[in-house]
C-alpha positions, -999 to +999 in steps of 0.1 A: -757+664+279-753+682+246-717+694+242-705+719+216-670+708+208-647+691+183-660+657+171-640+628+185-628+646+216-656+634+239-658+600+256-687+581+239-700+568+272-706+603+286-719+623+257-744+624+229-740+638+194-728+675+194-756+700+188-757+737+186-780+763+203-783+791+227-801+794+260-837+807+258-843+840+274-872+860+290-905+845+298-901+819+271-870+805+289-887+805+323-916+784+309-895+759+290-897+722+299-861+721+310-866+751+333-897+737+349-881+703+354-850+719+369-871+740+393-890+709+406-857+690+409-842+718+429-871+719+453-870+681+458-832+680+463-833+709+488-857+689+509-836+657+506-805+676+514-820+690+546-825+654+558-789+644+548-773+675+563-767+662+598-749+631+584-723+654+567-712+673+598-677+658+600-650+658+573-649+626+554-618+605+559-598+595+528-603+558+520-573+545+501-580+522+471-562+488+476-549+490+440-529+521+446-494+514+459-476+547+467-438+544+466-407+557+450-422+557+415-431+589+397-466+603+404-482+588+372-470+553+382-483+555+418-519+551+409-538+528+386-568+534+364-599+516+376-619+496+350-636+528+337-614+545+310-622+579+326-606+570+359-583+596+373-547+590+384-549+614+413-573+620+443-604+642+440-613+666+468-648+680+471-654+713+488-689+725+498-705+759+497-717+785+523-736+771+553-733+736+540-712+705+544-701+674+525-736+660+524-742+681+493-718+658+474-736+626+484-746+619+448-715+633+431-692+613+453-709+581+443-710+592+406-673+599+404-664+566+420-687+547+396-669+565+368-636+550+379-622+576+403-607+555+430-599+582+456-627+607+462-631+626+495-646+658+508-636+685+532-657+705+557-644+740+565-656+757+596-692+772+594-679+801+615-653+810+589-655+847+581-626+851+556-621+834+522-583+837+525-582+820+558-605+792+546-582+788+516-552+784+538-570+757+557-578+740+524-541+741+515-532+723+547-558+697+541-545+691+506-510+687+520-524+659+543-540+642+514-507+642+494-489+628+524-514+600+529-516+590+492-481+596+480-495+618+452-480+652+445-512+668+431-549+665+435-581+675+417-605+699+434-643+703+428-659+732+446-696+740+449-706+777+453-683+794+479-662+762+480-651+770+444-641+805+453-621+793+483-603+768+461-596+794+434-582+818+460-558+791+472-547+782+437-544+818+425-531+837+455-515+812+479-494+790+455-520+762+455-513+756+418-483+736+430-507+709+444-539+713+424-539+697+390-573+710+380-602+729+396-638+726+387-663+751+402-701+745+403-723+776+407-694+797+421-699+835+421-666+843+404-678+879+399-699+880+430-737+879+436-762+906+442-776+885+470-745+892+490-759+927+497-787+910+517-766+894+545-740+919+560-717+892+575-680+896+569-678+865+547-708+873+526-696+909+521-666+894+503-690+880+477-704+913+467-696+924+431-665+946+432-655+936+467-617+938+477-615+900+476-629+898+440-606+927+430-577+908+443-587+877+423-589+899+392-552+908+395-527+891+372-518+855+380-490+847+355-478+811+354-507+795+372-504+758+365-540+747+375-566+744+348-600+758+358-634+749+345-664+770+357-698+752+354-726+777+358-764+777+352-790+799+337-813+788+365-790+795+394-811+814+420-781+822+442-756+836+417-772+868+404-767+877+376-761+841+365-732+852+342-712+859+374-707+821+376-682+825+347-645+828+353-629+850+326-595+857+341-570+857+312-541+842+331-562+812+342-573+803+307-605+792+323-632+772+304-668+781+311-696+755+308-732+767+307-759+744+322-795+750+312-823+745+336-804+733+367-808+751+401-779+761+424-783+732+448-790+707+420-757+712+403-738+685+423-765+659+417-772+665+380-761+636+358-748+658+329-728+678+354-712+647+368-703+635+333-687+669+326-668+669+358-655+633+352-645+641+316-628+673+327-608+657+355-597+630+331-584+656+307-609+650+280-625+684+277-610+712+257-640+729+240-669+748+256-699+726+259-735+735+267-754+711+289-791+704+291-811+695+322-831+670+303-801+651+291 
């Protein structure tokens, strides 16, 4: 991982020395070592994910860490940092993408726990869902259950692909910023994707550039309390153009992180992405880094 940020703001265990540079373009970029390695990784992970998919058909229960003692204390005192200095004080909820389930987070779930996040769980929304707003409302109810179970008043959310857009809609249009401390999206089509013109289903039509849903998300959202980080890739074959993975809404003060040479399905398993997610949820990211697939 090669961040571009202020020296001294990054956790030493998760970054290397800051460097500068821009993504390669055209045929040269497609033939780069990072791009070729990313493409092979994407193919391998898609095959492995197909085998894991049946195991993720049900929503994962939230396993409470024995060191957390919810009670009458303020939220910051109700959870303990694990041994890792990047450990979060609040639960982390993972939300998958279109036609997928929690199995896509098999690697990231383990990565976050190893980095000190004591309470990490995932949520499966209905594969028959045909409306982002309705799925977002269901997400809100699930977040409320997590808060009731843990005693925490706020949670972190990490959303892959459509899952990030569902979470953003909940935060921005349904008052979800009251519960969501920070939102990280991975390969989310914040400005839509041209591929959405291929499948004319009601849900996919909402992902077309300029759709009523995206127009609604472009409306003002003053006072939103949730910080948003959009991680997007120059090798994302599902978000076209890839710049649509950026979130540039002025009221959200979003931070955009470019990943080089990482495919759409590989984002949740990439080590550099996991490091960036962990550092972001721990409140240690303020600049705009650029990641490399060969980190």
